[in-house]
KOLTITI-76396 format. One record per residue (C-alpha): x, y, z; residue in one letter. Coordinates in steps of 0.25 Angstrom, whole numbers, plus 5000, padded with zeros to 4 digits. Layout:
// residues N
XYZA/...
// end
This chain:
// residues 168
492451535570X/491551495581X/491451355576X/492951335579X/492751225591X/494151265598X/493851155608X/493751035599X/494851095591X/495751105603X/495450955606X/495650915592X/497050985592X/497650995605X/498250865606X/498950865592X/499451015594X/500050985607X/500750865600X/501350935589X/501751055599X/502450955606X/503250885595X/503851025594X/504151065608X/504450935615X/503550965626X/502150915627X/501850995638X/502151125632X/501651065618X/500251065624X/500251205629X/500751265617X/499551175610X/498551235620X/499151375618X/499051355603X/497651315603X/497451435611X/497951515600X/497051445590X/495851485601X/496351635601X/496451615584X/495051615580X/495251645566X/495851515564X/494851445570X/494251335560X/494951255549X/496351325550X/496251315566X/497051165565X/498151225555X/498351345565X/498551275577X/499551175572X/500351285565X/500151375579X/500551245587X/501851215579X/502251345580X/502151375594X/502751245597X/503951295587X/504051415596X/503951355609X/505151265602X/505951375598X/505951455611X/506351345620X/505351355630X/505051205632X/504951145646X/505951055649X/505250975659X/504150945648X/505250915638X/505850805646X/504550725647X/504250755632X/505450695629X/505550575638X/506050455630X/505250345625X/505250205631X/506350125623X/507250225620X/508550235626X/509150355633X/510050375622X/508850375612X/507950455620X/509050565620X/509150555605X/507750565602X/507550685612X/508650745606X/508150735592X/506850785595X/507450905600X/508350925588X/506950915580X/506351015588X/507551115586X/507751095573X/506151115571X/506451245579X/507251305570X/506451275556X/505651375550X/504351365558X/503451325544X/504451215543X/504451165558X/502951175559X/502751065546X/503750965553X/503150975566X/501550965562X/501950865551X/502750785561X/501450795569X/500650715560X/499950845551X/499750795536X/499950895527X/498750945525X/498550985539X/500051045539X/499551125526X/498351185535X/499151205547X/500251275541X/499551345531X/500351275517X/499851215504X/499651075507X/500251055495X/501751105500X/501751025513X/502450925509X/503650995503X/503551095515X/503650975525X/504850935515X/505651075517X/505351075531X/505950925534X/507250985527X/507351095534X/507251025547X/508250925542X/509251045539X/508951105551X/509050965560X/510450935552X/511051105556X/510551075569X/511050925573X/511850885561X/511450755554X/510250695559X/510150535566X/509950425557X/510050485544X/508650565546X/
// end
């Protein structure tokens, strides 16, 4: 375990981990704190150093983000900055987009943990192989599990908010 270069690992993964968590919690500042905390947990868990470190870190980071979302302890002052409307949107469009992001976050919060993890990590750009490693899955079953997670998401979303906009 002495050959694990934590500093290089930190620099290689911190920004991506923070972006993954930010997609979950909707608060970039809090996501950076949680990313640092996830990396601190990795540092304190030497048995996962090495090849399994990346998967362990992504799984831990997503779970921390989901726990944060479920607990409702997001900082409101950062949320206002994070949800600032992109240029070119009308106030109504910006409001609708912010509302839809909140609905997606709340739907993710009620899904089973594995399903939420799959959807978040896939939306964050992880390949099927990376998902399998991060979540300890058989690579051949990742596509099926993502399909089931998407179906569960659609069902919960409709249950919580009714028919989705634009026929989606």
